[in-house]
ZAKE-377463 format. One record per atom (N, C-alpha, C): residue in one letter; x, y, z. Coordinates in steps of 0.2 Angstrom, whole numbers, plus 2048, in hexadecimal, padded with zeros to 3 digits. Each point is the difference from the previous one (the first is absolute). Example, Ala and Ser with C-alpha at 12.3 -4.5 7.8 and 13.67 -1.06 7.14 Angstrom:
A8427E4827/A7FC806800/A804806800/S7FE8057FC/S804806801/S7FC805803/
% end
This chain:
X8047FA800/X7FC806800/X804806800/X7FF8057FC/X8048067FF/X7FD805805/X806803804/X7FD805805/X7FF8077FB/X7FD804803/X8008077FD/X805804803/X8038057FC/X806804802/X7FF803808/X7FA802802/X7FF804806/X8007FA806/X7FE7FA7FE/X8017FA805/X808800802/X8037FF7FA/X8077FE800/X804806804/X7FF8057FD/X803806804/X7FF801807/X7F97FF802/X7FE801807/X8037FA805/X8017FA7FC/X8037FA804/X807803801/X8048017FA/X807802801/X802806805/X7FC805800/X800805805/X8007FE807/X7FB7FC801/X8007FD807/X8057FC802/X8037FC7FB/X8057FB801/X806805803/X8028057FC/X805804801/X7FF804808/X7F9802801/X7FE803806/X8027FC806/X7FD7F9800/X8017FC805/X8077FE801/X8037FE7FC/X8077FE7FF/X805806804/X7FF806800/X803805803/X8017FF807/X7FB7FD803/X8007FF808/X8037FA802/X8017FB7FC/X8047FA802/X806801803/X8017FB805/X806801804/X801806806/X7FA8037FF/X800806806/X8028067FD/X800805805/X8038077FE/X8077FF800/X8038037FA/X8088017FF/X8008077FE/X805804802/X8028067FE/X8038007F9/X8018067FD/X8038017FA/X807801801/X8057FD7FE/X808801802/X8028077FD/X804803803/X8028077FE/X8048007F9/X8037FA7FF/X8058007FB/X7FC7FB7FA/X7FB7FE801/X7FC7FC7FC/X7FF8027F9/X7FF7FC7FA/X7FF8027F9/X7FA8047FF/X7FB7FE804/X7F98037FF/X800807804/X804800805/X800807803/X8048057FB/X8057FD7FE/X8058057FB/X7FB8027FA/X7FC7FB7FE/X7FC8027F9/X7FB805802/X7FD7FF806/X7FA805803/X804807801/X806800802/X803806801/X8038047FA/X8017FC7FB/X8028027F9/X7FA8047FD/X7FA7FD801/X7FA8037FC/X7FD805805/X800800806/X7FC805804/X806804805/X8057FF800/X805804804/X8017FD807/X7FB7FD802/X8017FD807/X7F97FB801/X8027FC805/X7FB7FA801/X7FA804803/X801805804/X7FA802803/X7FC8057FB/X8038037FC/X7FD8037FA/X7FB7FC7FC/X8037FA7FF/X7FC7FB7FC/X7FA7FE805/X8027FE806/X7FB7FE804/X7FA804801/X801807801/X7FB805800/X7FC8007FA/X8048007FA/X7FC7FF7FA/X7FB7FB7FF/X8027FA802/X7FD7FA7FF/X7FA800805/X801802806/X7FA800804/X7FB8067FE/X8028057FE/X7FC8057FD/X7FB7FE7FB/X8037FC7FB/X7FD7FD7FB/X7FA7FB803/X8027FC804/X7FC7FB803/X7FA803804/X801805803/X7FB804805/X7FC8057FC/X8028027FA/X7FC8057FC/X7FB7FD7FB/X8017FA7FE/X7FD7FD7FB/X7FA7FC803/X7FB7FE7FC/X7FA7FC802/X8037F9801/X7FC7FB7FD/X8017F9800/X8057FE7FB/X8057FB802/X8047FD7FB/X8077FE804/X8058027FC/X8077FD802/X8058057FF/X803801806/X8078047FF/X8067FB7FE/X8038027FB/X8057FB7FF/X8078037FE/X8067FD801/X8068027FF/X8027FA7FB/X8028037FA/X8017FB7FA/X8088027FD/X8027FB7FD/X8078017FD/X7FF7FF7F8/X8038057FD/X8008007F8/X8067FE7FF/X8027FA7FD/X8067FD7FF/X8038047F9/X7FC8017FB/X8028037FB/X804807801/X7FE804804/X803807802/X8037FF807/X7FF7FB804/X8057FF806/X7FD805805/X7F9800800/X7FD805805/X7FB7FE805/X7FF802806/X7FB7FE804/X7FA8057FF/X7FB7FE800/X7FA8047FF/X7FA800806/X7FD805802/X7FA7FF803/X7FA8017FD/X7FB7FC801/X7FA8007FC/X7FA7FF804/X7FA8017FD/X7FA7FE803/X7FC7FD7FB/X7FE7F9802/X7FC7FC7FC/X7F8800802/X7FC8037FC/X7F9801803/X7FC7F9800/X8017FC7FA/X7FD7F9800/X8047FB7FE/X7FE7FA802/X8057FB800/X8037FF7F9/X7FC8027FA/X8017FE7F9/X8028077FD/X800805803/X8028077FD/X806803803/X8048037FD/X806804803/X8067FD801/X8017F97FF/X8067FD801/X8068037FB/X805801802/X8048037FC/X8047FC7FB/X7FF8017FA/X8037FC7FB/X8087FF800/X8027F9802/X8067FF800/X804800806/X7FC802805/X803802808/X7FE7FA803/X8047FE806/X7FF7FB804/X7FF804808/X7FB7FE802/X7FE802807/X8047FE806/X803805804/X8057FE805/X7FD800806/X7FB804802/X7FC801805/X7F98027FE/X7FB7FD804/X7F98017FF/X7FC801806/X7FD806801/X7FB802805/X7F98017FF/X7FD7FB801/X7F97FF7FF/X7FC805804/X7FC8057FC/X7FC805803/X7F97FF7FF/X7FE7F97FE/X7F87FF800/X7FE800807/X7FA801801/X7FD800807/X8017FA803/X8007FA7FC/X8007FA804/X8077FF803/X8058037FE/X8067FF803/X801804807/X7FC804802/X800804806/X7FB802804/X7F97FF7FE/X7FA804803/X7FF7FB806/X8007F97FF/X7FE7FC805/X805801807/X8068027FF/X804801806/X802808802/X7FE8047FB/X802807802/X7FA8057FE/X7FB7FD7FE/X7FA8047FD/X8028057FC/X7FB8037FC/X8028057FB/X804805801/X7FF802806/X805806803/X8067FE801/X8027FA801/X8077FE801/X8057FE7FB/X7FE8037FA/X8047FF7FB/X807802800/X801806804/X807802801/X8047FB804/X7FD7FE806/X8047FB804/X8007F97FD/X7FD7FF7FB/X8017F97FC/X8068017FC/X8018057FC/X8068027FD/X806800804/X7FF804806/X8077FE805/X8017FA802/X7FB7FC802/X8017F9802/X8037FC7FA/X7FE8017FA/X8027FD7FB/X808800800/X803806800/X8068017FF/X8047FC807/X7FD801805/X8037FD807/X8017F9800/X7FB7FD7FB/X8007F8800/X8037FE7FA/X8038047FC/X8027FE7F9/X8077FD801/X8017FA7FC/X8067FD800/X8058037FA/X804805801/X8048027FB/X8047FC7FC/X8027FB803/X8057FA7FD/X7FB7FD7FA/X7FA7FF801/X7FC7FD7FA/X8008057FA/X7FD807803/X8008057FB/X8078007FB/X806800804/X8068017FD/X8017FA7FB/X7FE7FA802/X8007FA7FB/X7FD8017FA/X7FA804801/X7FB8017FB/X8048047FB/X803805801/X8058047FC/X8067FD7FD/X8027FB804/X8067FD7FD/X7FE7FB7FC/X7FA7FD800/X7FD7FB7FB/X7FF8047F9/X7FC807802/X7FE8037FA/X8068027FC/X806801803/X8058037FC/X8047FA7FC/X7FF7FB800/X8037FA7FD/X7FD8007F9/
% end
């Protein structure tokens, strides 16, 4: 049975999302290739983090994504409104933040969106995210 593209992308997005928490919270090393790539694009990790959080908190439902464009060797922040629309052509998702209501309303209520985003980064395993970048660069 063939899957529709939105089903496939939705499953893939969730696979990336949940894998980011495997092994528990791990910080991003100061000299990691991911941190270096982020700092190359945004000047500092904190600048990138603020930009990413702002995107996640100011849009509606969807996904905040950090993707790698192998052709141009760049990291990109993007917003995906729908599972089947907005995926960046030729790019690999490195980090995925699910901003659909089902991901946070039960635990945070609609007004807790900001705390959900903060807790997302507290619980993130950055080693997994870095491995995503390493694999995307191959």
